[in-house]
VMD Tcl script that draws the C-alpha trace (Angstrom):
set ca {
  {3.76 -6.68 -18.76}
  {0.19 -4.90 -19.43}
  {-0.88 -2.18 -17.19}
  {-3.64 -3.06 -14.97}
  {-4.03 0.10 -12.98}
  {-3.34 3.90 -13.94}
  {-3.82 6.55 -11.79}
  {-3.62 10.01 -13.10}
  {-3.34 13.35 -11.03}
  {-5.19 11.87 -8.09}
  {-5.99 14.45 -5.19}
  {-8.22 13.66 -2.10}
  {-8.83 16.48 0.58}
  {-10.64 16.15 4.08}
  {-12.72 19.52 4.89}
  {-12.30 19.96 8.67}
  {-12.88 22.71 11.28}
  {-8.87 23.12 11.53}
  {-8.91 23.55 7.60}
  {-8.64 21.52 4.22}
  {-6.30 18.74 4.89}
  {-4.38 18.10 1.54}
  {-3.97 14.15 2.20}
  {-3.05 13.24 -1.41}
  {-1.50 15.65 -4.00}
  {-1.27 14.69 -7.64}
  {-0.48 11.40 -7.44}
  {-0.06 9.47 -10.77}
  {1.67 6.11 -11.55}
  {0.89 2.63 -13.26}
  {0.65 -0.81 -12.23}
  {1.50 -4.02 -14.23}
  {-0.30 -7.46 -14.18}
  {1.26 -9.39 -11.79}
  {3.51 -6.93 -10.13}
  {4.18 -6.53 -6.48}
  {4.24 -2.66 -5.86}
  {5.55 -1.39 -2.34}
  {3.93 2.09 -1.10}
  {6.17 3.31 1.75}
  {6.33 6.32 3.96}
  {5.77 7.62 7.56}
  {2.23 7.62 9.03}
  {0.18 10.20 7.72}
  {1.80 10.32 4.34}
  {-1.11 9.44 2.12}
  {-0.31 5.78 1.55}
  {-3.62 4.47 2.94}
  {-5.80 7.33 1.96}
  {-4.57 7.01 -1.67}
  {-5.86 3.30 -1.53}
  {-9.20 4.09 0.12}
  {-9.68 6.88 -2.66}
  {-9.07 3.96 -5.32}
  {-11.77 1.88 -3.89}
  {-14.20 5.07 -3.01}
  {-14.08 4.40 0.85}
  {-13.40 7.75 1.68}
  {-16.06 8.86 4.11}
  {-17.98 11.96 2.63}
  {-17.96 14.08 4.55}
  {-15.57 15.05 5.45}
  {-13.49 13.41 2.94}
  {-13.77 14.23 -1.14}
  {-11.89 13.29 -3.90}
  {-11.10 16.50 -5.84}
  {-9.32 15.53 -8.90}
  {-7.93 12.71 -10.95}
  {-8.78 9.48 -12.96}
  {-8.21 5.69 -11.74}
  {-8.38 3.43 -14.87}
  {-8.81 -0.19 -14.25}
  {-10.21 -2.61 -16.65}
  {-10.69 0.08 -19.33}
  {-13.15 2.00 -16.64}
  {-12.23 5.10 -14.69}
  {-13.35 3.86 -11.13}
  {-14.14 7.30 -10.15}
  {-16.91 7.69 -12.36}
  {-18.83 4.45 -11.20}
  {-21.59 4.63 -8.66}
  {-22.04 2.92 -5.37}
  {-23.87 -0.16 -7.05}
  {-21.23 -0.35 -9.76}
  {-18.11 -0.33 -7.12}
  {-19.61 -2.72 -4.99}
  {-19.47 -5.30 -7.75}
  {-15.64 -4.08 -8.57}
  {-14.95 -4.40 -4.64}
  {-13.91 -7.92 -3.72}
  {-14.45 -9.37 -7.07}
  {-11.93 -7.33 -9.13}
  {-10.01 -5.20 -6.54}
  {-9.73 -6.84 -2.78}
  {-8.36 -5.00 0.46}
  {-6.58 -6.32 3.38}
  {-6.50 -3.97 6.26}
  {-4.08 -3.45 9.12}
  {-5.96 -5.20 11.80}
  {-8.57 -8.08 11.02}
  {-10.22 -7.52 14.54}
  {-11.74 -4.40 13.09}
  {-12.45 -6.02 9.62}
  {-13.91 -9.21 10.79}
  {-17.22 -8.86 12.33}
  {-17.01 -10.37 15.98}
  {-20.82 -11.69 16.01}
  {-20.32 -13.72 12.76}
  {-18.35 -17.11 12.09}
  {-14.99 -16.60 10.13}
  {-16.84 -19.15 7.34}
  {-19.92 -17.37 7.39}
  {-17.98 -14.00 6.50}
  {-15.91 -16.01 3.47}
  {-19.15 -17.54 2.45}
  {-21.02 -14.26 2.13}
  {-18.24 -12.67 0.13}
  {-18.31 -15.80 -2.09}
  {-22.32 -15.58 -2.68}
  {-21.97 -11.99 -3.51}
  {-19.71 -12.14 -6.36}
  {-20.20 -15.50 -7.72}
  {-22.57 -17.85 -8.85}
  {-22.53 -20.88 -6.57}
  {-24.64 -22.44 -4.24}
  {-24.39 -22.38 -0.30}
  {-22.74 -25.58 -0.35}
  {-20.05 -24.64 -2.79}
  {-19.24 -21.63 -1.14}
  {-18.66 -23.49 1.97}
  {-16.51 -26.16 0.48}
  {-14.68 -23.10 -1.57}
  {-14.39 -21.17 1.93}
  {-12.58 -24.37 3.20}
  {-10.21 -24.47 0.51}
  {-9.33 -20.76 0.98}
  {-8.45 -21.52 4.53}
  {-6.35 -24.23 3.80}
  {-4.67 -22.41 1.17}
  {-3.53 -19.81 3.81}
  {-2.17 -22.40 5.97}
  {-5.02 -22.63 8.45}
  {-4.90 -26.28 9.88}
  {-8.24 -28.16 10.21}
  {-9.78 -25.76 7.82}
  {-13.13 -27.33 7.33}
  {-13.65 -27.20 11.28}
  {-12.54 -23.93 11.66}
  {-15.25 -22.26 9.35}
  {-17.35 -22.34 12.64}
  {-15.01 -20.53 14.72}
  {-15.59 -16.77 15.32}
  {-12.61 -14.28 14.97}
  {-12.00 -14.23 18.65}
  {-10.88 -17.98 18.61}
  {-8.10 -17.44 16.18}
  {-4.74 -15.80 17.24}
  {-3.49 -12.96 15.59}
  {-1.75 -14.52 12.62}
  {-4.59 -16.71 11.97}
  {-7.13 -13.54 11.74}
  {-4.80 -12.06 9.47}
  {-4.66 -15.36 7.22}
  {-8.54 -15.46 7.25}
  {-8.63 -12.08 6.21}
  {-6.06 -12.89 3.21}
  {-8.18 -15.93 2.22}
  {-11.32 -13.56 2.32}
  {-9.75 -11.20 -0.18}
  {-8.26 -14.04 -2.28}
  {-11.97 -15.64 -2.24}
  {-13.22 -14.10 -5.58}
  {-9.82 -14.59 -7.35}
  {-9.19 -10.47 -7.56}
  {-6.76 -9.40 -10.19}
  {-5.30 -6.78 -7.68}
  {-5.09 -7.24 -3.79}
  {-4.26 -4.22 -1.83}
  {-2.70 -4.97 1.55}
  {-2.79 -1.89 3.88}
  {-0.13 -2.62 6.42}
  {-1.30 -6.12 6.92}
  {1.65 -7.29 9.33}
  {2.34 -4.44 11.49}
  {0.40 -5.70 14.50}
  {1.82 -9.28 14.11}
  {5.18 -10.40 15.96}
  {8.42 -10.75 13.44}
  {8.11 -14.44 13.29}
  {4.19 -14.31 11.94}
  {5.02 -11.34 9.79}
  {7.74 -13.71 7.95}
  {5.27 -16.12 7.61}
  {2.60 -13.95 6.30}
  {5.23 -12.59 4.00}
  {6.10 -15.90 2.34}
  {2.42 -16.90 2.13}
  {1.82 -13.85 0.00}
  {4.69 -14.41 -2.21}
  {3.79 -18.28 -2.77}
  {-0.02 -17.25 -3.41}
  {1.36 -14.63 -5.99}
  {3.25 -16.90 -7.69}
  {0.42 -19.45 -8.12}
  {-2.42 -17.28 -8.76}
  {-0.66 -14.37 -10.75}
  {-2.36 -11.40 -9.36}
  {-1.15 -7.73 -8.65}
  {-0.36 -6.71 -5.32}
  {-0.06 -3.27 -3.67}
  {1.76 -3.67 -0.34}
  {1.29 -0.25 1.95}
  {3.90 -0.41 4.99}
  {6.15 1.99 6.55}
  {8.74 -0.89 6.90}
  {11.22 -0.96 3.72}
  {12.81 -4.34 4.90}
  {9.61 -5.90 4.37}
  {9.39 -4.13 0.84}
  {12.94 -5.45 0.28}
  {11.63 -8.95 0.71}
  {8.74 -8.55 -1.21}
  {8.14 -5.81 -4.10}
  {9.39 -5.63 -7.66}
  {8.85 -1.98 -7.62}
  {8.31 0.85 -4.88}
  {6.53 4.32 -4.46}
  {7.96 6.47 -1.50}
  {5.43 8.95 -0.30}
  {5.95 11.73 1.59}
  {3.13 14.61 2.49}
  {0.70 13.42 0.18}
  {3.02 13.04 -2.93}
  {5.34 10.42 -4.42}
  {8.83 11.48 -4.09}
  {10.93 8.78 -5.55}
  {9.40 5.58 -7.60}
  {11.34 2.95 -9.58}
  {12.45 -0.64 -9.34}
  {13.67 -2.01 -6.07}
  {17.24 -2.43 -7.04}
  {17.40 1.26 -8.30}
  {15.63 2.83 -5.01}
  {18.02 0.65 -2.91}
  {21.12 1.05 -4.70}
  {21.00 4.53 -6.48}
  {18.83 6.23 -3.93}
  {18.35 9.78 -5.39}
  {15.76 11.48 -2.84}
  {17.02 12.75 0.56}
  {14.07 11.56 2.23}
  {14.42 7.93 0.77}
  {18.40 8.20 1.79}
  {16.81 9.12 5.40}
  {14.52 6.12 5.41}
  {17.14 3.67 4.20}
  {19.68 4.92 6.67}
  {17.36 4.22 9.89}
  {17.11 0.38 8.88}
  {19.82 -1.65 10.53}
  {22.20 -3.74 7.95}
  {23.83 -6.88 8.67}
  {26.88 -5.66 7.08}
  {27.17 -2.58 9.20}
  {30.50 -2.55 11.70}
  {29.73 -2.99 15.27}
  {28.79 0.48 17.11}
  {27.53 1.65 13.60}
  {24.41 4.22 14.64}
  {21.29 4.26 12.80}
  {20.40 7.65 11.00}
  {17.46 9.55 12.02}
  {15.34 12.18 10.02}
  {15.37 15.52 12.04}
  {12.02 17.08 12.14}
  {8.49 16.49 11.59}
  {6.56 16.03 8.49}
  {4.34 19.28 7.34}
  {1.11 20.24 8.61}
  {-0.80 18.99 5.52}
  {-3.39 21.75 6.34}
  {-0.77 24.53 5.66}
  {1.71 22.71 2.78}
  {4.72 25.04 2.43}
  {4.82 26.61 -1.03}
  {8.07 24.58 -2.16}
  {9.48 21.07 -1.47}
  {7.42 19.37 1.33}
  {10.54 17.87 2.70}
  {12.69 21.19 2.50}
  {12.56 21.81 6.16}
  {13.82 18.82 7.17}
  {16.50 18.21 4.42}
  {20.27 18.76 4.78}
  {20.76 19.30 0.70}
  {18.04 22.14 0.73}
  {18.88 25.19 -1.45}
  {16.64 28.37 -1.75}
  {14.80 27.16 -4.64}
  {13.69 24.13 -2.59}
  {11.79 26.83 -0.37}
  {9.91 28.23 -3.28}
  {9.29 25.91 -5.92}
  {8.10 22.25 -5.40}
  {9.89 20.04 -7.86}
  {8.33 17.75 -10.23}
  {8.45 13.87 -10.26}
  {10.97 13.25 -13.27}
  {12.34 10.50 -14.77}
  {16.21 9.70 -14.16}
  {18.70 6.94 -14.79}
  {16.17 5.09 -17.27}
  {14.67 1.77 -16.26}
  {11.38 4.11 -15.01}
  {13.23 5.60 -12.03}
  {11.85 8.93 -10.93}
  {12.40 11.18 -8.43}
  {11.10 14.81 -7.23}
  {14.31 16.79 -6.26}
  {15.85 19.67 -7.65}
  {19.53 18.35 -6.54}
  {19.08 14.64 -7.40}
  {21.95 14.72 -9.92}
  {24.35 16.31 -7.33}
  {22.92 13.67 -4.74}
  {24.07 10.94 -7.13}
  {27.39 12.28 -7.83}
  {27.92 12.31 -3.79}
  {27.89 8.73 -4.02}
  {25.14 8.19 -1.34}
  {25.09 4.56 -1.98}
}
mol new
graphics top color blue
foreach p $ca { graphics top sphere $p radius 0.5 }
foreach p [lrange $ca 0 end-1] q [lrange $ca 1 end] { graphics top cylinder $p $q radius 0.2 }
display resetview
């Protein structure tokens, strides 16, 4: 598959009264056309900030992208001005956020907001846009779509609002859809429906999807590849089967150990990761996970390990002891 996105050495900083928050630290990876990429990690690890950096939606001040390149469709997005980026957002790259009530304007109908996006990026009449908006709501499984165009966001349930946001994201048939924890605020049944919907739409439309979440269970159901982030860096990346079956980073081992499994025997306790993530204003000199890691050695405290490819098949890890961990049979 052809690369659709290439990020090189992305750094994002927030300049606050308490100091410089190192939110994203030398993030690099590629995405292919039609790929579903899961980006996982604890809250505050840089998942959302790196995606907002891609879209040039970092508030400045206090935020600033201080280094990097983001190549999409032959252009470095970080070299585009605001007018040029407005043409990219929605049309080429669309983003769905966690809480649709903060993304949908409560004083305008759902139909008006979808139609507005269509008219902004497409050469069509208002009537054509309304017809397309109705088709989109029908596509994402909202019954009585034509009548619901006239409803306001508060008249939709949580799951329906999220479906409406997906419809809006799909309105201009983007080549890349970024979903930032879109099911976190929903109950488990609705989460499953949204995930099934996204898989169905991806099969039909063939777009690339970046699914940002803290839930590795969701990623296992949906993604082809996965980036595990910690303290603003990617610490393990690879195909889903490699990450889940041949885990090489202690942090990823901890994340997977905290998930309940159907094949666990009764009474099996979930694993918890001790300690807290590091202060992004004062990141440690060595590995950012060292203070919480049961595998650490002296080198971990003084040198940050690079992200190196291992095992083939694009599986990479940033850990000084990954070979020893592999030999311990952690998975």
